[in-house]
C-alpha positions as CSV (number, residue, x, y, z in Angstrom):
1,M,33.9,2.6,-31.7
2,T,34.8,0.5,-28.7
3,A,32.9,1.0,-25.5
4,T,34.5,1.0,-22.1
5,I,33.7,-2.3,-20.3
6,A,32.5,-1.7,-16.8
7,D,33.6,-3.9,-13.8
8,P,31.2,-6.6,-12.7
9,I,28.5,-5.4,-10.3
10,A,27.5,-7.6,-7.4
11,L,24.1,-6.9,-5.7
12,T,21.3,-8.4,-3.7
13,I,17.9,-8.1,-5.5
14,R,15.1,-6.6,-3.3
15,L,11.3,-6.8,-3.7
16,D,9.5,-3.9,-2.0
17,A,6.3,-4.4,-0.2
18,N,3.7,-2.8,-2.5
19,P,0.0,-3.4,-2.3
20,R,-0.1,-3.2,-6.1
21,Y,1.5,-6.7,-6.2
22,S,-1.7,-8.4,-4.8
23,G,-3.1,-10.8,-7.3
24,S,0.0,-10.7,-9.4
25,V,2.9,-13.0,-10.0
26,H,4.8,-10.7,-7.5
27,D,2.5,-12.1,-4.8
28,D,3.7,-15.2,-3.0
29,A,0.3,-17.1,-3.2
30,V,-0.2,-16.4,-6.9
31,A,3.4,-17.2,-7.8
32,R,3.3,-20.5,-6.0
33,R,0.0,-21.4,-7.7
34,M,1.8,-20.8,-11.1
35,G,4.6,-23.2,-10.1
36,Y,7.2,-20.7,-8.7
37,R,8.8,-21.1,-5.3
38,A,7.9,-17.6,-4.2
39,A,6.9,-14.2,-5.5
40,L,9.0,-13.1,-8.5
41,V,10.9,-9.9,-8.5
42,P,9.5,-7.7,-11.3
43,G,11.5,-7.8,-14.6
44,A,11.3,-3.9,-14.4
45,F,13.6,-4.1,-11.4
46,L,16.1,-6.2,-13.2
47,Y,15.9,-3.7,-16.2
48,G,16.6,-0.9,-13.7
49,H,19.7,-2.7,-12.4
50,F,21.0,-3.1,-15.9
51,S,20.6,0.6,-16.5
52,R,23.1,1.2,-13.7
53,V,25.9,0.2,-15.9
54,A,24.9,2.7,-18.6
55,V,24.5,5.6,-16.1
56,D,27.9,4.8,-14.6
57,L,29.5,4.9,-18.1
58,W,27.6,7.8,-19.8
59,G,25.7,9.7,-17.1
60,V,22.8,12.0,-17.7
61,D,23.4,12.0,-21.5
62,W,22.5,8.4,-21.6
63,I,19.3,8.9,-19.6
64,A,18.3,11.4,-22.2
65,R,19.5,9.8,-25.4
66,G,20.5,6.2,-24.7
67,A,19.1,2.8,-25.6
68,M,19.0,-0.6,-23.9
69,G,17.3,-4.0,-24.0
70,A,16.7,-6.8,-21.6
71,T,15.4,-10.4,-21.7
72,F,14.4,-12.3,-18.5
73,R,15.4,-15.9,-18.7
74,R,14.9,-17.3,-15.2
75,P,12.9,-16.3,-12.2
76,V,14.7,-14.0,-9.6
77,Y,13.4,-13.9,-6.1
78,N,13.6,-11.5,-3.2
79,G,17.0,-11.6,-1.5
80,D,18.8,-13.3,-4.4
81,D,22.4,-12.4,-4.9
82,V,23.4,-11.7,-8.5
83,T,26.3,-10.4,-10.5
84,I,26.0,-8.3,-13.6
85,T,28.9,-8.9,-16.1
86,C,29.8,-6.9,-19.2
87,A,31.3,-7.8,-22.6
88,P,31.8,-5.8,-25.8
89,G,29.0,-5.8,-28.3
90,D,28.5,-4.3,-31.8
91,D,28.7,-0.6,-32.8
92,G,29.9,0.5,-29.3
93,S,27.2,-1.4,-27.4
94,I,27.8,-3.5,-24.3
95,R,26.3,-6.9,-23.7
96,L,25.1,-7.6,-20.2
97,S,24.4,-10.8,-18.2
98,M,22.8,-11.2,-14.8
99,I,24.2,-14.3,-13.2
100,G,22.8,-16.0,-10.0
101,V,24.9,-17.7,-7.3
102,D,24.1,-21.0,-9.1
103,G,26.0,-19.8,-12.2
104,Q,22.8,-19.7,-14.3
105,V,22.0,-16.6,-16.4
106,A,18.8,-15.0,-15.0
107,A,18.7,-12.1,-17.6
108,E,20.6,-10.8,-20.6
109,G,20.6,-7.5,-22.2
110,W,22.6,-4.7,-23.9
111,I,23.1,-1.0,-23.6
112,A,24.1,1.5,-26.3
113,P,25.9,4.8,-25.8
114,P,24.0,8.2,-26.2
115,S,23.1,9.1,-29.8
116,A,20.7,11.4,-31.7
117,G,17.6,9.5,-32.6
118,E,14.5,10.6,-34.5
119,A,11.6,10.8,-32.1
120,P,8.3,9.2,-33.2
121,S,5.7,11.4,-34.8
122,L,2.9,12.2,-32.4
123,T,0.3,12.0,-35.2
124,D,0.8,8.2,-35.1
125,W,0.3,8.0,-31.3
126,P,-3.1,9.1,-30.0
127,M,-3.6,9.6,-26.3
128,L,-6.6,7.6,-25.2
129,P,-8.1,7.7,-21.7
130,L,-7.3,4.8,-19.3
131,P,-10.3,2.9,-18.6
132,L,-11.6,2.5,-15.0
133,P,-10.9,-0.9,-13.6
134,Q,-14.5,-2.1,-14.0
135,E,-14.6,-0.9,-17.6
136,R,-11.5,-2.6,-18.8
137,P,-12.2,-4.7,-21.9
138,S,-11.5,-8.4,-21.3
139,V,-9.2,-10.2,-23.6
140,T,-8.6,-14.0,-24.0
141,I,-5.8,-16.1,-25.6
142,H,-8.2,-16.7,-28.5
143,D,-8.7,-13.0,-29.3
144,R,-7.1,-11.2,-32.2
145,L,-5.3,-8.4,-30.3
146,A,-3.0,-6.8,-32.8
147,G,-3.9,-3.2,-33.4
148,R,-5.7,-2.6,-30.1
149,R,-4.6,0.5,-28.3
150,G,-4.1,1.1,-24.6
151,G,-4.9,4.3,-22.6
152,T,-3.2,6.7,-20.2
153,A,-4.1,8.4,-17.0
154,G,-2.2,11.5,-18.2
155,S,-1.1,12.4,-14.6
156,V,1.7,14.5,-13.4
157,A,4.9,12.7,-12.2
158,T,5.5,14.1,-8.8
159,E,8.8,14.4,-6.9
160,A,7.4,12.0,-4.2
161,E,6.6,9.3,-6.8
162,I,10.0,9.6,-8.4
163,L,11.7,9.3,-5.0
164,E,9.5,6.4,-4.0
165,S,10.4,4.6,-7.2
166,R,14.1,5.1,-6.5
167,V,13.6,3.5,-3.1
168,A,11.6,0.6,-4.6
169,F,14.3,0.0,-7.2
170,D,17.1,0.2,-4.6
171,E,18.5,3.0,-6.8
172,T,21.2,5.0,-5.0
173,H,23.3,6.6,-7.8
174,P,24.0,10.2,-6.8
175,I,23.1,11.5,-10.2
176,Y,19.4,11.2,-9.4
177,A,19.6,13.0,-6.0
178,S,21.6,15.8,-7.7
179,T,19.4,16.3,-10.7
180,G,16.0,15.2,-9.5
181,I,15.3,13.4,-12.9
182,A,13.5,10.1,-13.0
183,H,15.6,6.9,-13.4
184,P,14.9,4.8,-16.5
185,G,13.0,2.1,-14.5
186,F,10.4,4.7,-13.4
187,L,9.4,5.4,-17.1
188,M,9.5,1.8,-18.1
189,R,7.4,0.6,-15.1
190,R,4.9,3.4,-15.1
191,A,4.3,2.9,-18.9
192,M,3.8,-0.8,-18.1
193,F,1.2,-0.1,-15.4
194,E,-0.8,1.9,-18.0
195,V,-0.5,-0.7,-20.8
196,N,-1.5,-3.5,-18.5
197,G,-4.2,-1.5,-16.9
198,S,-5.9,-0.9,-20.2
199,F,-7.2,-4.5,-20.5
200,R,-8.6,-7.3,-18.3
201,W,-6.1,-10.1,-19.0
202,P,-6.9,-13.8,-18.6
203,G,-4.2,-14.3,-16.0
204,P,-1.3,-12.6,-14.3
205,I,1.1,-10.8,-16.6
206,V,4.8,-11.7,-16.6
207,L,7.3,-9.4,-18.3
208,T,9.8,-11.4,-20.4
209,G,11.6,-8.7,-22.3
210,C,11.8,-5.0,-23.2
211,E,13.8,-2.7,-25.5
212,A,14.0,1.1,-24.9
213,R,15.1,4.2,-26.7
214,H,15.3,7.4,-24.7
215,F,14.6,10.9,-26.2
216,A,14.6,13.1,-23.0
217,A,14.8,12.9,-19.3
218,L,11.7,13.1,-17.2
219,T,11.6,15.7,-14.3
220,P,9.2,16.1,-11.5
221,G,6.1,18.2,-12.4
222,Q,5.9,17.0,-16.0
223,R,2.8,15.4,-17.3
224,F,3.4,11.6,-18.0
225,E,1.4,10.1,-20.9
226,T,1.6,6.7,-22.6
227,S,0.3,5.8,-26.0
228,S,0.5,2.1,-26.8
229,V,-0.6,-0.5,-29.3
230,I,-0.5,-4.3,-29.4
231,V,1.7,-5.1,-32.3
232,E,1.6,-9.0,-32.2
233,T,0.8,-12.1,-30.2
234,F,2.5,-15.4,-30.4
235,V,2.5,-18.8,-28.7
236,R,5.5,-20.8,-27.6
237,R,5.2,-24.2,-25.9
238,G,1.7,-23.5,-24.8
239,K,2.4,-20.1,-23.4
240,H,0.9,-16.9,-25.0
241,Y,2.8,-13.7,-25.4
242,V,1.7,-10.2,-26.3
243,V,4.1,-7.6,-27.8
244,T,3.4,-3.8,-27.3
245,D,4.9,-0.7,-28.8
246,E,4.7,2.3,-26.4
247,V,5.6,5.9,-26.6
248,V,6.0,8.0,-23.3
249,L,5.5,11.7,-23.4
250,A,6.8,14.2,-20.9
251,D,4.7,17.4,-21.2
252,G,3.7,16.4,-24.7
253,R,7.1,15.6,-26.0
254,P,8.5,12.1,-26.6
255,A,10.6,11.0,-23.6
256,A,11.0,7.2,-24.4
257,R,9.8,4.4,-26.6
258,F,9.4,0.8,-25.4
259,R,8.8,-2.5,-27.1
260,R,7.7,-4.9,-24.5
261,T,7.1,-8.6,-24.5
262,Q,4.9,-10.2,-21.8
263,L,3.4,-13.6,-21.0
264,Y,-0.3,-13.1,-20.6
265,G,-1.9,-16.6,-20.8
266,R,-1.4,-20.3,-21.0
267,D,-3.1,-23.2,-22.7
268,A,-5.2,-25.3,-20.3
269,A,-2.6,-28.1,-20.2
270,N,0.1,-25.5,-19.1
271,A,-2.0,-23.5,-16.7
């Protein structure tokens, strides 16, 4: 099957003013200390912008049954102008590139059309309580992390939270206002908050890639839960990465599954 190729999308990337960014790589002071010129725009935002192409092509059906992936290659800063380009991929998928004004690729990804997929068995995904900040277990780059599970707050996704997320992501597609459903970035980012909030990491976390499979749309009033497990860690050029597998439930039923890669620490020579 050949997918329809969307026209390039030109947009200006925005970083919202969120107190949650304090102490993270999305904070100017922290980012500069790590060698960046300013606060980084969260990869979740770039992921959300990629999802626009899929929603334009396939609508609500993709939000409920689609798939996508994104890899973040270069820093993107508040106010950067970028263009998203599309090219045909395999099996009806579309390859995406986010290109800055300097011609460099900041992010790459893919989207796949809606399809029936087998949801994960909940017996393999226990729901554990999210630890309080002062009770989060500390991890280091020397720890064996594979198999460790994250927790969840198990809170209800409110209409106000979903609307606030749309504003933060600069998401204006009319489909969300007309249906009230959460946009893909909301699920991906909220799951990330719970995964990252399950541990005390050795340094600021930086999202470098994520793949997603959707099973149902999330609507206001549904209970949002995340079950996650660390599947592996690896080191590349002195930088330490963690990979997590995550299942999001909406009122006890699978809504999405994510496989996320994040930078979580550096060797002393690269710190």
